C-alpha positions in Angstrom: -14.7 -10.5 3.9 -14.4 -10.2 7.7 -17.5 -9.2 9.6 -17.6 -6.0 11.6 -19.4 -6.0 15.0 -20.3 -2.7 16.7 -20.1 -2.3 20.5 -22.0 0.7 21.8 -24.1 0.4 25.1 -26.3 3.4 24.2 -26.8 2.6 20.5 -29.8 0.6 19.3 -28.8 -2.2 17.1 -25.3 -2.4 18.5 -23.9 -4.9 21.0 -23.9 -3.7 24.7 -20.6 -5.3 25.8 -17.3 -6.4 24.4 -18.0 -9.9 25.8 -21.2 -10.1 23.8 -19.3 -9.2 20.6 -16.7 -11.9 21.3 -19.4 -14.5 21.7 -20.9 -13.4 18.3 -17.6 -13.0 16.5 -16.6 -15.4 13.7 -13.1 -16.0 12.3 -11.3 -12.7 11.7 -14.1 -10.5 12.9 -13.5 -6.8 13.6 -15.0 -5.5 16.8 -15.4 -1.8 16.6 -15.9 -0.2 20.1 -17.6 3.2 20.6 -16.0 5.7 23.0 -16.7 5.1 26.7 -15.8 3.2 29.9 -16.1 -0.6 29.8 -15.8 -2.0 33.3 -15.6 -5.6 32.2 -12.6 -8.0 32.2 -12.2 -9.6 28.8 -11.1 -13.2 28.2 -10.2 -14.4 24.7 -9.5 -18.1 24.1 -8.6 -19.5 20.7 -10.2 -16.8 18.6 -9.0 -14.7 15.7 -10.4 -11.2 16.2 -9.5 -7.5 16.0 -10.6 -5.2 18.9 -10.5 -1.6 17.7 -11.5 1.7 19.3 -13.7 3.7 16.9 -11.6 6.7 18.0 -8.1 5.9 19.4 -7.7 6.6 23.1 -11.5 7.0 23.8 -12.2 3.4 24.9 -11.1 2.5 28.4 -11.4 -1.1 29.6 -11.0 -1.7 33.3 -12.2 -4.3 35.8 -14.3 -4.2 38.9 -12.5 -7.4 40.0 -8.9 -6.7 41.1 -8.0 -10.4 41.1 -7.8 -10.9 37.3 -6.2 -9.3 34.2 -8.1 -6.7 32.2 -7.5 -8.5 29.0 -6.5 -12.2 29.1 -5.6 -13.8 25.7 -4.9 -17.6 25.4 -3.9 -19.4 22.2 -5.5 -16.6 20.0 -4.6 -14.4 17.1 -5.7 -10.9 18.0 -5.0 -7.3 17.2 -5.7 -4.5 19.7 -6.0 -0.9 18.3 -6.3 2.3 20.1 -7.5 0.9 23.5 -6.8 2.1 27.0 -6.3 -0.8 29.5 -6.2 0.1 33.2 -5.5 -2.5 35.9 -4.5 -2.7 39.5 -3.2 -6.0 40.9 -3.0 -8.0 37.7 -1.6 -7.3 34.2 -3.5 -5.0 31.9 -2.8 -7.5 29.1 -1.8 -11.1 29.7 -0.9 -13.2 26.7 -0.3 -17.0 26.8 0.5 -18.5 23.4 -0.9 -17.4 20.1 -0.1 -14.2 18.2 -0.9 -10.7 19.4 -0.5 -7.2 17.9 -0.9 -4.1 20.1 -1.1 -0.8 18.2 -1.5 2.7 19.6 -2.8 1.5 23.0 -2.2 2.8 26.5 -1.7 0.3 29.4 -1.2 0.6 33.1 -1.2 -1.7 36.1 -0.2 -0.3 39.5 1.0 -3.5 41.2 1.7 -5.9 38.2 3.1 -6.0 34.7 1.3 -3.7 32.3 1.9 -6.3 29.5 2.9 -9.9 30.4 3.6 -12.3 27.5 4.7 -15.9 27.6 4.9 -18.7 25.0 3.6 -16.6 22.1 4.5 -17.3 18.5 4.7 -13.5 17.8 4.1 -10.4 19.9 4.1 -6.9 18.3 3.7 -3.8 20.5 3.9 -0.6 18.4 3.3 3.1 19.2 2.0 2.2 22.6 2.3 3.9 26.0 3.1 1.9 29.1 2.9 3.8 32.4 2.4 3.5 36.1 3.1 -0.2 36.5 5.2 -2.5 38.7 6.9 -3.8 35.6 6.5 -2.4 32.1 6.6 -5.1 29.4 7.6 -8.7 30.3 8.2 -11.1 27.5 9.1 -14.8 28.1 9.8 -17.6 25.6 8.4 -15.5 22.7 9.5 -13.8 19.5 8.5 -10.3 19.0 8.9 -6.6 18.3 8.5 -3.6 20.6 8.6 -0.6 18.4 8.2 3.2 19.0 6.7 2.7 22.5 7.0 4.9 25.6 7.5 3.1 28.9 7.5 5.5 31.9 7.0 5.7 35.6 7.7 2.1 36.3 8.3 0.9 39.9 10.7 -1.9 39.0 12.1 -2.8 35.6 10.9 -1.1 32.4 11.3 -4.1 30.0 12.2 -7.7 30.9 13.2 -10.2 28.2 13.8 -13.6 29.7 13.9 -17.4 29.3 14.2 -17.8 25.5 12.7 -14.5 24.5 13.9 -13.2 21.1 12.7 -9.7 20.9 13.7 -6.5 19.0 13.2 -3.3 20.9 13.6 -0.3 18.7 13.0 3.4 18.7 11.5 3.1 22.2 11.8 5.4 25.2 12.2 3.8 28.7 12.4 6.4 31.5 11.6 6.8 35.2 12.2 3.2 36.3 12.8 2.3 40.0 15.3 -0.4 39.1 16.6 -1.2 35.5 15.5 0.2 32.2 15.9 -3.1 30.2 16.8 -6.4 31.9 17.7 -9.5 29.8 18.4 -12.9 31.1 18.6 -16.1 29.0 17.1 -13.9 26.3 19.1 -15.3 23.4 20.0 -12.9 20.6 17.5 -10.1 21.3 18.2 -6.6 19.8 18.0 -3.2 21.5 18.4 -0.4 18.9 17.7 3.3 18.7 16.3 3.4 22.2 16.4 6.3 24.7 16.9 4.9 28.2 17.1 7.3 31.1 16.4 8.0 34.8 16.7 4.5 36.2 17.4 3.5 39.8 20.0 1.0 38.7 21.5 0.1 35.3 20.1 1.4 32.1 20.5 -1.9 30.3 21.5 -5.1 32.2 22.4 -8.4 30.5 22.7 -11.6 32.4 22.6 -15.5 32.2 24.0 -16.4 28.8 22.3 -13.7 26.8 24.0 -12.4 23.7 22.1 -9.3 22.5 22.9 -6.7 20.0 22.7 -3.2 21.6 23.0 -0.6 18.8 22.8 3.2 18.5 21.1 3.7 21.9 21.3 6.7 24.2 21.6 5.7 27.9 21.8 8.6 30.3 21.1 9.9 33.8 21.1 6.5 35.5 22.0 5.7 39.1 23.8 2.5 38.0 26.1 1.8 35.0 24.7 2.7 31.6 25.1 -0.8 30.2 26.1 -3.8 32.2 27.1 -7.2 30.6 27.3 -10.1 33.0 29.6 -13.1 33.2 29.3 -15.5 30.3 27.3 -13.1 28.2 28.2 -12.2 24.6 26.8 -10.0 21.9 27.7 -6.6 20.6 27.4 -3.1 21.9 28.0 -0.5 19.1 27.6 3.2 18.5 25.9 3.8 21.9 26.1 7.1 23.7 26.4 6.6 27.5 26.2 9.8 29.5 25.9 10.8 33.2 25.8 7.3 34.6 27.8 5.5 37.2 31.3 4.6 36.3 32.1 2.8 34.0 29.4 3.7 31.5 29.7 0.3 29.9 30.7 -2.4 32.3 31.9 -5.9 31.3 32.0 -8.3 34.1 34.9 -10.8 34.4 34.2 -13.6 31.9 31.9 -11.5 29.7 32.4 -12.1 26.0 30.6 -9.1 24.5 32.3 -6.9 21.9 32.1 -3.1 22.4 32.5 -0.7 19.5 32.7 2.9 20.5 30.5 5.5 18.8 32.3 7.6 16.1 32.3 11.2 17.6 32.5 12.7 14.1 29.3 11.0 13.1 25.9 12.8 13.6 23.6 11.7 16.3 20.8 9.6 14.9 17.3 10.0 16.3 16.5 7.7 19.2 13.5 6.9 21.3 9.8 7.1 20.6 9.4 10.9 20.9 12.1 11.7 18.3 10.5 9.4 15.7 6.8 9.4 16.4 6.2 12.4 14.1 8.0 10.6 11.2 6.5 7.1 11.4 6.3 5.9 7.8 3.5 3.8 6.5 5.4 2.3 3.5 2.5 -0.1 2.6 0.3 3.0 2.4 2.8 4.8 0.3 2.9 2.0 -2.3 -0.9 1.8 -2.3 -1.2 5.5 -3.0 1.4 5.4 -5.7 -0.5 2.6 -7.3 -3.6 4.8 -7.2 -1.6 7.5 -8.9 -0.4 5.1 -11.6 -4.0 4.0 -12.2 -4.9 7.5 -13.4 -5.2 7.8 -17.2 -2.3 9.7 -18.9 -0.1 12.2 -16.9 3.1 10.2 -17.4 5.3 13.2 -16.7 3.4 14.2 -13.6 3.5 10.6 -12.2 7.3 10.5 -12.7 7.7 13.9 -11.0 5.6 12.8 -8.0 7.5 9.6 -7.7 10.7 11.5 -7.7 9.5 13.8 -4.9 8.4 10.9 -2.8 11.7 9.0 -3.3 13.6 12.1 -2.2 11.4 12.6 0.9 11.7 9.0 1.9 15.5 8.9 1.5 15.8 12.2 3.4 13.9 10.6 6.3 16.3 7.6 6.3 19.3 9.9 6.2 17.9 12.0 9.1 17.4 8.9 11.2 21.0 8.1 10.7 22.2 11.5 11.8 23.3 12.5 8.3 22.8 16.0 6.9 19.6 16.7 4.9 19.1 19.7 2.7 16.0 21.8 3.0 13.2 20.5 0.9 10.0 22.4 0.2 6.7 20.5 0.1 4.9 23.4 -1.7 4.2 22.8 -5.4 2.9 24.6 -8.4 0.5 22.6 -10.7 0.4 24.3 -14.1 -2.0 23.2 -16.9 -5.5 23.5 -18.4 -8.7 22.6 -16.5 -9.7 19.0 -16.2 -6.2 17.5 -16.3 -6.3 15.9 -12.8 -4.7 18.6 -10.8 -7.1 18.3 -7.8 -7.0 14.5 -7.8 -3.2 14.5 -7.8 -3.0 17.1 -5.1 -5.2 14.9 -2.8 -3.0 11.9 -3.4 0.1 13.9 -2.8 -1.3 15.1 0.6 -2.0 11.5 1.5 1.5 10.5 0.5 3.0 13.1 2.8 0.8 11.8 5.6 1.9 8.2 4.9 5.6 9.3 4.9 5.1 11.0 8.3 5.8 14.5 6.9 2.3 15.8 7.6 0.2 14.6 10.6 -3.0 14.2 8.6 -4.4 14.0 5.1 -6.7 17.0 5.5 -7.4 18.7 2.1 -8.6 22.2 1.9 -9.5 23.6 -1.5 -9.9 27.4 -1.9 -10.1 30.0 -4.6 -9.8 33.8 -4.7 -13.2 34.4 -3.0 -12.1 32.3 0.0 -8.9 34.3 0.5 -9.7 37.9 -0.5 -11.8 40.2 1.7 -13.8 43.3 1.0 -12.2 45.8 3.4 -8.9 46.6 5.0 -7.8 43.8 7.4 -10.4 41.3 6.2 -8.1 39.6 3.7 -5.4 38.7 6.1 -8.0 37.3 8.4 -9.6 35.2 5.7 -6.3 33.9 4.3 -5.0 33.0 7.8 -8.3 31.2 8.6 -8.1 29.1 5.4 -4.5 28.3 6.1 -5.4 27.2 9.7 -8.1 24.9 8.4 -5.5 23.2 6.2 -3.1 22.8 9.1 -1.5 19.4 9.1 -2.5 18.7 5.4 -2.8 20.4 2.0 -4.0 23.9 1.1 -5.0 23.7 -2.6 -5.5 27.1 -4.2 -7.2 26.7 -7.6 -6.8 29.5 -10.2 -4.2 31.0 -7.9 -3.2 33.5 -10.6 -6.4 35.4 -10.0 -5.0 36.7 -6.7 -2.5 38.8 -8.7 -5.1 40.3 -10.9 -7.0 43.4 -10.1 -10.7 43.1 -9.9 -11.1 46.5 -11.6 -13.3 47.8 -8.8 -11.1 50.1 -6.9 -9.3 48.7 -3.9 -8.1 45.1 -4.5 -6.8 42.9 -1.8 -5.4 40.0 -3.9 -1.9 41.2 -3.3 -2.5 41.3 0.4 -3.6 37.7 0.3 -0.4 36.7 -1.5 1.7 38.5 1.0 -0.1 36.9 3.9 0.3 33.4 2.4 4.0 33.9 1.8 4.6 34.7 5.5 2.4 31.8 6.7 4.2 29.4 4.3 7.5 30.3 5.9 6.3 30.3 9.5 4.5 27.0 9.1 6.5 25.3 6.4 6.5 21.9 8.2 2.7 22.0 8.9 1.1 22.7 5.6 1.8 21.8 2.0 0.5 24.6 -0.3 -0.3 23.7 -3.9 -1.2 26.5 -6.3 -2.8 25.6 -9.6 -3.8 27.3 -12.8 -3.0 27.9 -16.5 0.7 27.6 -17.3 1.3 31.1 -18.5 -0.7 32.8 -15.8 1.0 30.8 -13.1 4.4 32.0 -14.3 3.2 35.6 -13.9 1.6 34.8 -10.5 4.9 33.5 -9.0 6.5 37.0 -9.5 3.7 38.9 -7.7 5.8 38.7 -4.5 9.6 38.7 -4.3 9.6 35.7 -2.0 6.8 33.7 -3.6 8.6 31.7 -6.2 11.3 30.6 -3.8 8.7 29.0 -1.5 7.8 26.4 -4.1 10.0 23.4 -4.6 8.8 22.4 -8.1 6.4 23.1 -10.9 4.5 20.1 -12.3 3.1 20.6 -15.8 -0.2 18.8 -16.6 -0.5 18.2 -20.3 -3.8 18.1 -22.1 -5.2 14.6 -22.6 -4.9 13.1 -26.0 -8.0 12.0 -27.9 -7.3 8.4 -27.1 -7.0 9.2 -23.4 -10.3 11.1 -23.4 -12.0 8.1 -24.9 -10.5 5.9 -22.1 -11.7 8.5 -19.5 -15.3 8.3 -20.8 -15.1 4.5 -20.7 -13.9 4.5 -17.1 -16.5 7.1 -16.0 -19.3 5.1 -17.8 -18.1 1.8 -16.2 -18.2 3.4 -12.7 -21.9 4.3 -13.3 -22.8 0.8 -14.6 -22.8 1.8 -18.3 -20.9 0.4 -21.2 -20.0 1.7 -24.6 -21.3 -0.1 -27.7 -18.7 -1.6 -30.1 -18.9 1.2 -32.6 -18.9 4.0 -30.1 -15.1 4.1 -29.3 -14.2 4.9 -32.9 -16.9 7.6 -33.1 -15.8 9.2 -29.8 -12.1 9.2 -31.0 -13.2 11.0 -34.1 -15.2 13.5 -32.1 -12.4 14.4 -29.7 -9.9 14.6 -32.6 -11.8 17.2 -34.5 -12.7 19.3 -31.4 -11.2 22.8 -31.1 -8.8 22.9 -28.2 -8.3 26.5 -27.1 -7.1 27.7 -23.7 -10.6 27.0 -22.2 -10.7 23.4 -23.3 -11.9 21.4 -20.3 -10.2 18.0 -20.9 -11.7 15.5 -18.6 -14.5 17.9 -17.8 -15.4 17.9 -21.5 -15.5 14.1 -21.4 -17.7 14.1 -18.3 -20.1 16.7 -19.8 -20.3 14.7 -23.0 -21.1 11.5 -21.1 -23.8 13.2 -19.2 -25.4 14.4 -22.5 -25.2 10.9 -23.9 -26.9 9.5 -20.8 -29.8 12.0 -21.3 -30.0 11.1 -25.0 -30.2 7.4 -24.0 -33.0 8.2 -21.5 -35.0 9.8 -24.3 -34.4 7.0 -26.6 -35.4 4.3 -24.1 -38.6 6.2 -23.2 -39.6 6.1 -26.8 -39.2 2.3 -27.2 -42.8 1.6 -26.3 -41.7 -1.2 -24.0 -39.8 -1.8 -20.8 -36.1 -1.7 -21.7 -33.9 -4.8 -20.9 -30.9 -4.7 -18.6 -28.7 -4.6 -21.7 -30.7 -1.6 -23.0 -30.3 0.2 -19.7 -26.5 -0.2 -19.6 -25.5 0.3 -23.2 -24.7 3.7 -24.7 -24.8 3.7 -28.5 -23.7 5.8 -31.5 -27.2 7.3 -31.7 -26.8 8.6 -28.2 -23.5 10.3 -29.1 -25.0 11.8 -32.3 -27.9 13.2 -30.3 -25.6 14.5 -27.6 -23.4 16.5 -30.0 -26.3 17.7 -32.2 -26.1 21.4 -32.6 -22.5 21.6 -31.3 -20.7 20.8 -34.6 
C-alpha cells in the first residue's frame, strides 16, 4: 500500500515543506498538503507521487523566484489534485516527458503558459481552471485529454496543440482570449468536442500545417475572426457545430483545405457544451459500480437491489440523453421505503444517496436522518421552522425520515403539528426537487395511509421499494457476518441451532429482523464472557473467538 506523507508547517510530526515530502517519498507515495500558502518552487524528477490538497482549493503554491516554473516535472508519473499554482514569468506547470494527471486545480501565469507540456506519454487535465496567463494550455508531441476545464482571460491563445500532439479536448470552455481560442498546427488527428469557445480576438478555432482534427458538436460564438478556420492542406471533419456571431464566413476553408464539413441538424436539440454546462453532472462511473457492488454485497433484498439498479440505469441513461440534446422526462429522486424494522432501509438509503452523488445528480453524499421529534414543534410556527431547518441540513444529499407515518398520526394531546410538517415538506420537495432526495420509511400499511395525508404528497415520490422480512437462512448469515466483523466465529454446530431458533420465532409486526440478529449476537457474546470467566484458566485465542451452542442456549434462556 502506498505511503501517505503529511505536509503542514504548523503541525508537529508533519513535514514542513513539499520539497521535504518529495525527498522522503517512495514509489507511489501520496503527499497530503494542509491548507496554506507554500512559496516554494517544486521540482520533480523521475518520481511516482501524488500531490493532493487536503481540502481542494486551499493549497496555493507560488515562487519567490520569477525565473523558474512553480512546478517542474521531468520524466515522472505524478497526479496533482486540488492545488492552486500561481506563477509570473514562467509556466505554473511545466511537464517534460512522463505521465501527468491534473485534477480540480487552478493555474495562472501572467507572462507565460499556465500549463506547458512536451514529450509526455500521457497528459490528463480534468475539471481544472486556467486563468490570467499569456497562453492557456500548450501541448507538444504528447498524447492526452483536456476534459471539463475552464480557460479564461488569456492574453494570446487559449489552447495550443502542436508538433505531433494528439489531444482530445472535450466539454471545455475557452473564453476571453486575445488571439485564438484553440490553435492547432501539425497536431495530427486531435479532437475538439462539446466545447464552448467564445470572445476571442481572432478565430475561435484555427487549424494549420497538415493537421486533420475532428471538431464535433462545438459552440463557437462572439469571435472577432471566423468561427472555425481550416488552413491549406489540412483535413479532418467539422460536424454538428453551431457558429454564431463571428466574422464571415463562420466556417472558413482555405484554398486547398481537405476538411469535410457537415452542418448541424436544426431540428435536433442542442447538446450541452462547455465546462459550466456539464460540471454539475460529472459522472463517476467507477464510483457507481463500486457502490452497486456494495449494495449487491448486502444479504437478501433481491427485489430492492433490482429496483435500485433500475433507478440508477434510468438516471444514467437520462443524463446521456440530456447531453445529446434529447428530451428527458421528469424523474423524481424521492422514494418510499416500506417494510418492517431491521430490513436494511437506512443502509440502502445511504448507498442510494452516494449513487446520486456519483452520477452527478446531487452535489454531495450528505445523509440526514430524522424522525417525528426532529420535524414537529410544540407551538404555532415552530414546526415549519424545524422542518425547514432539517431540510436545509440535508441540502445536496438525502433527507431520510424514519417512521414517517407518525407525522400523520395525532399525538392525542390537543394541538398536533404533524400535518403542518407534512405540508411544509411537500412544498420544500417541490421547490428544491433537484437539491435533496427525500426518502420516507416505515411499515408497509402505515406508509400507504401516510401518502394520502396531503393531496400532493404521493405524487412527489417516484417509487415505493418494499423491503421483505429476512428468511431464517438470511438471519443466520447476518449473524455470521456480524460475528466475523467483530473477530468471532460460530462453532460447527451453531449454524443449525441458529436456523432452528429463527424458524420457530414468532414474527409479528414488531419483529426486528437484523436487529433481532444483532441483539441475539450480543447476548451470545455476554454468555461467552461468563463461560470463559468460569474456566479457571486464561482462555486461548480459539476460546476467545469461538461462539458455541452453549452460548446460544444461555442467550435464549427464558425467552422460549
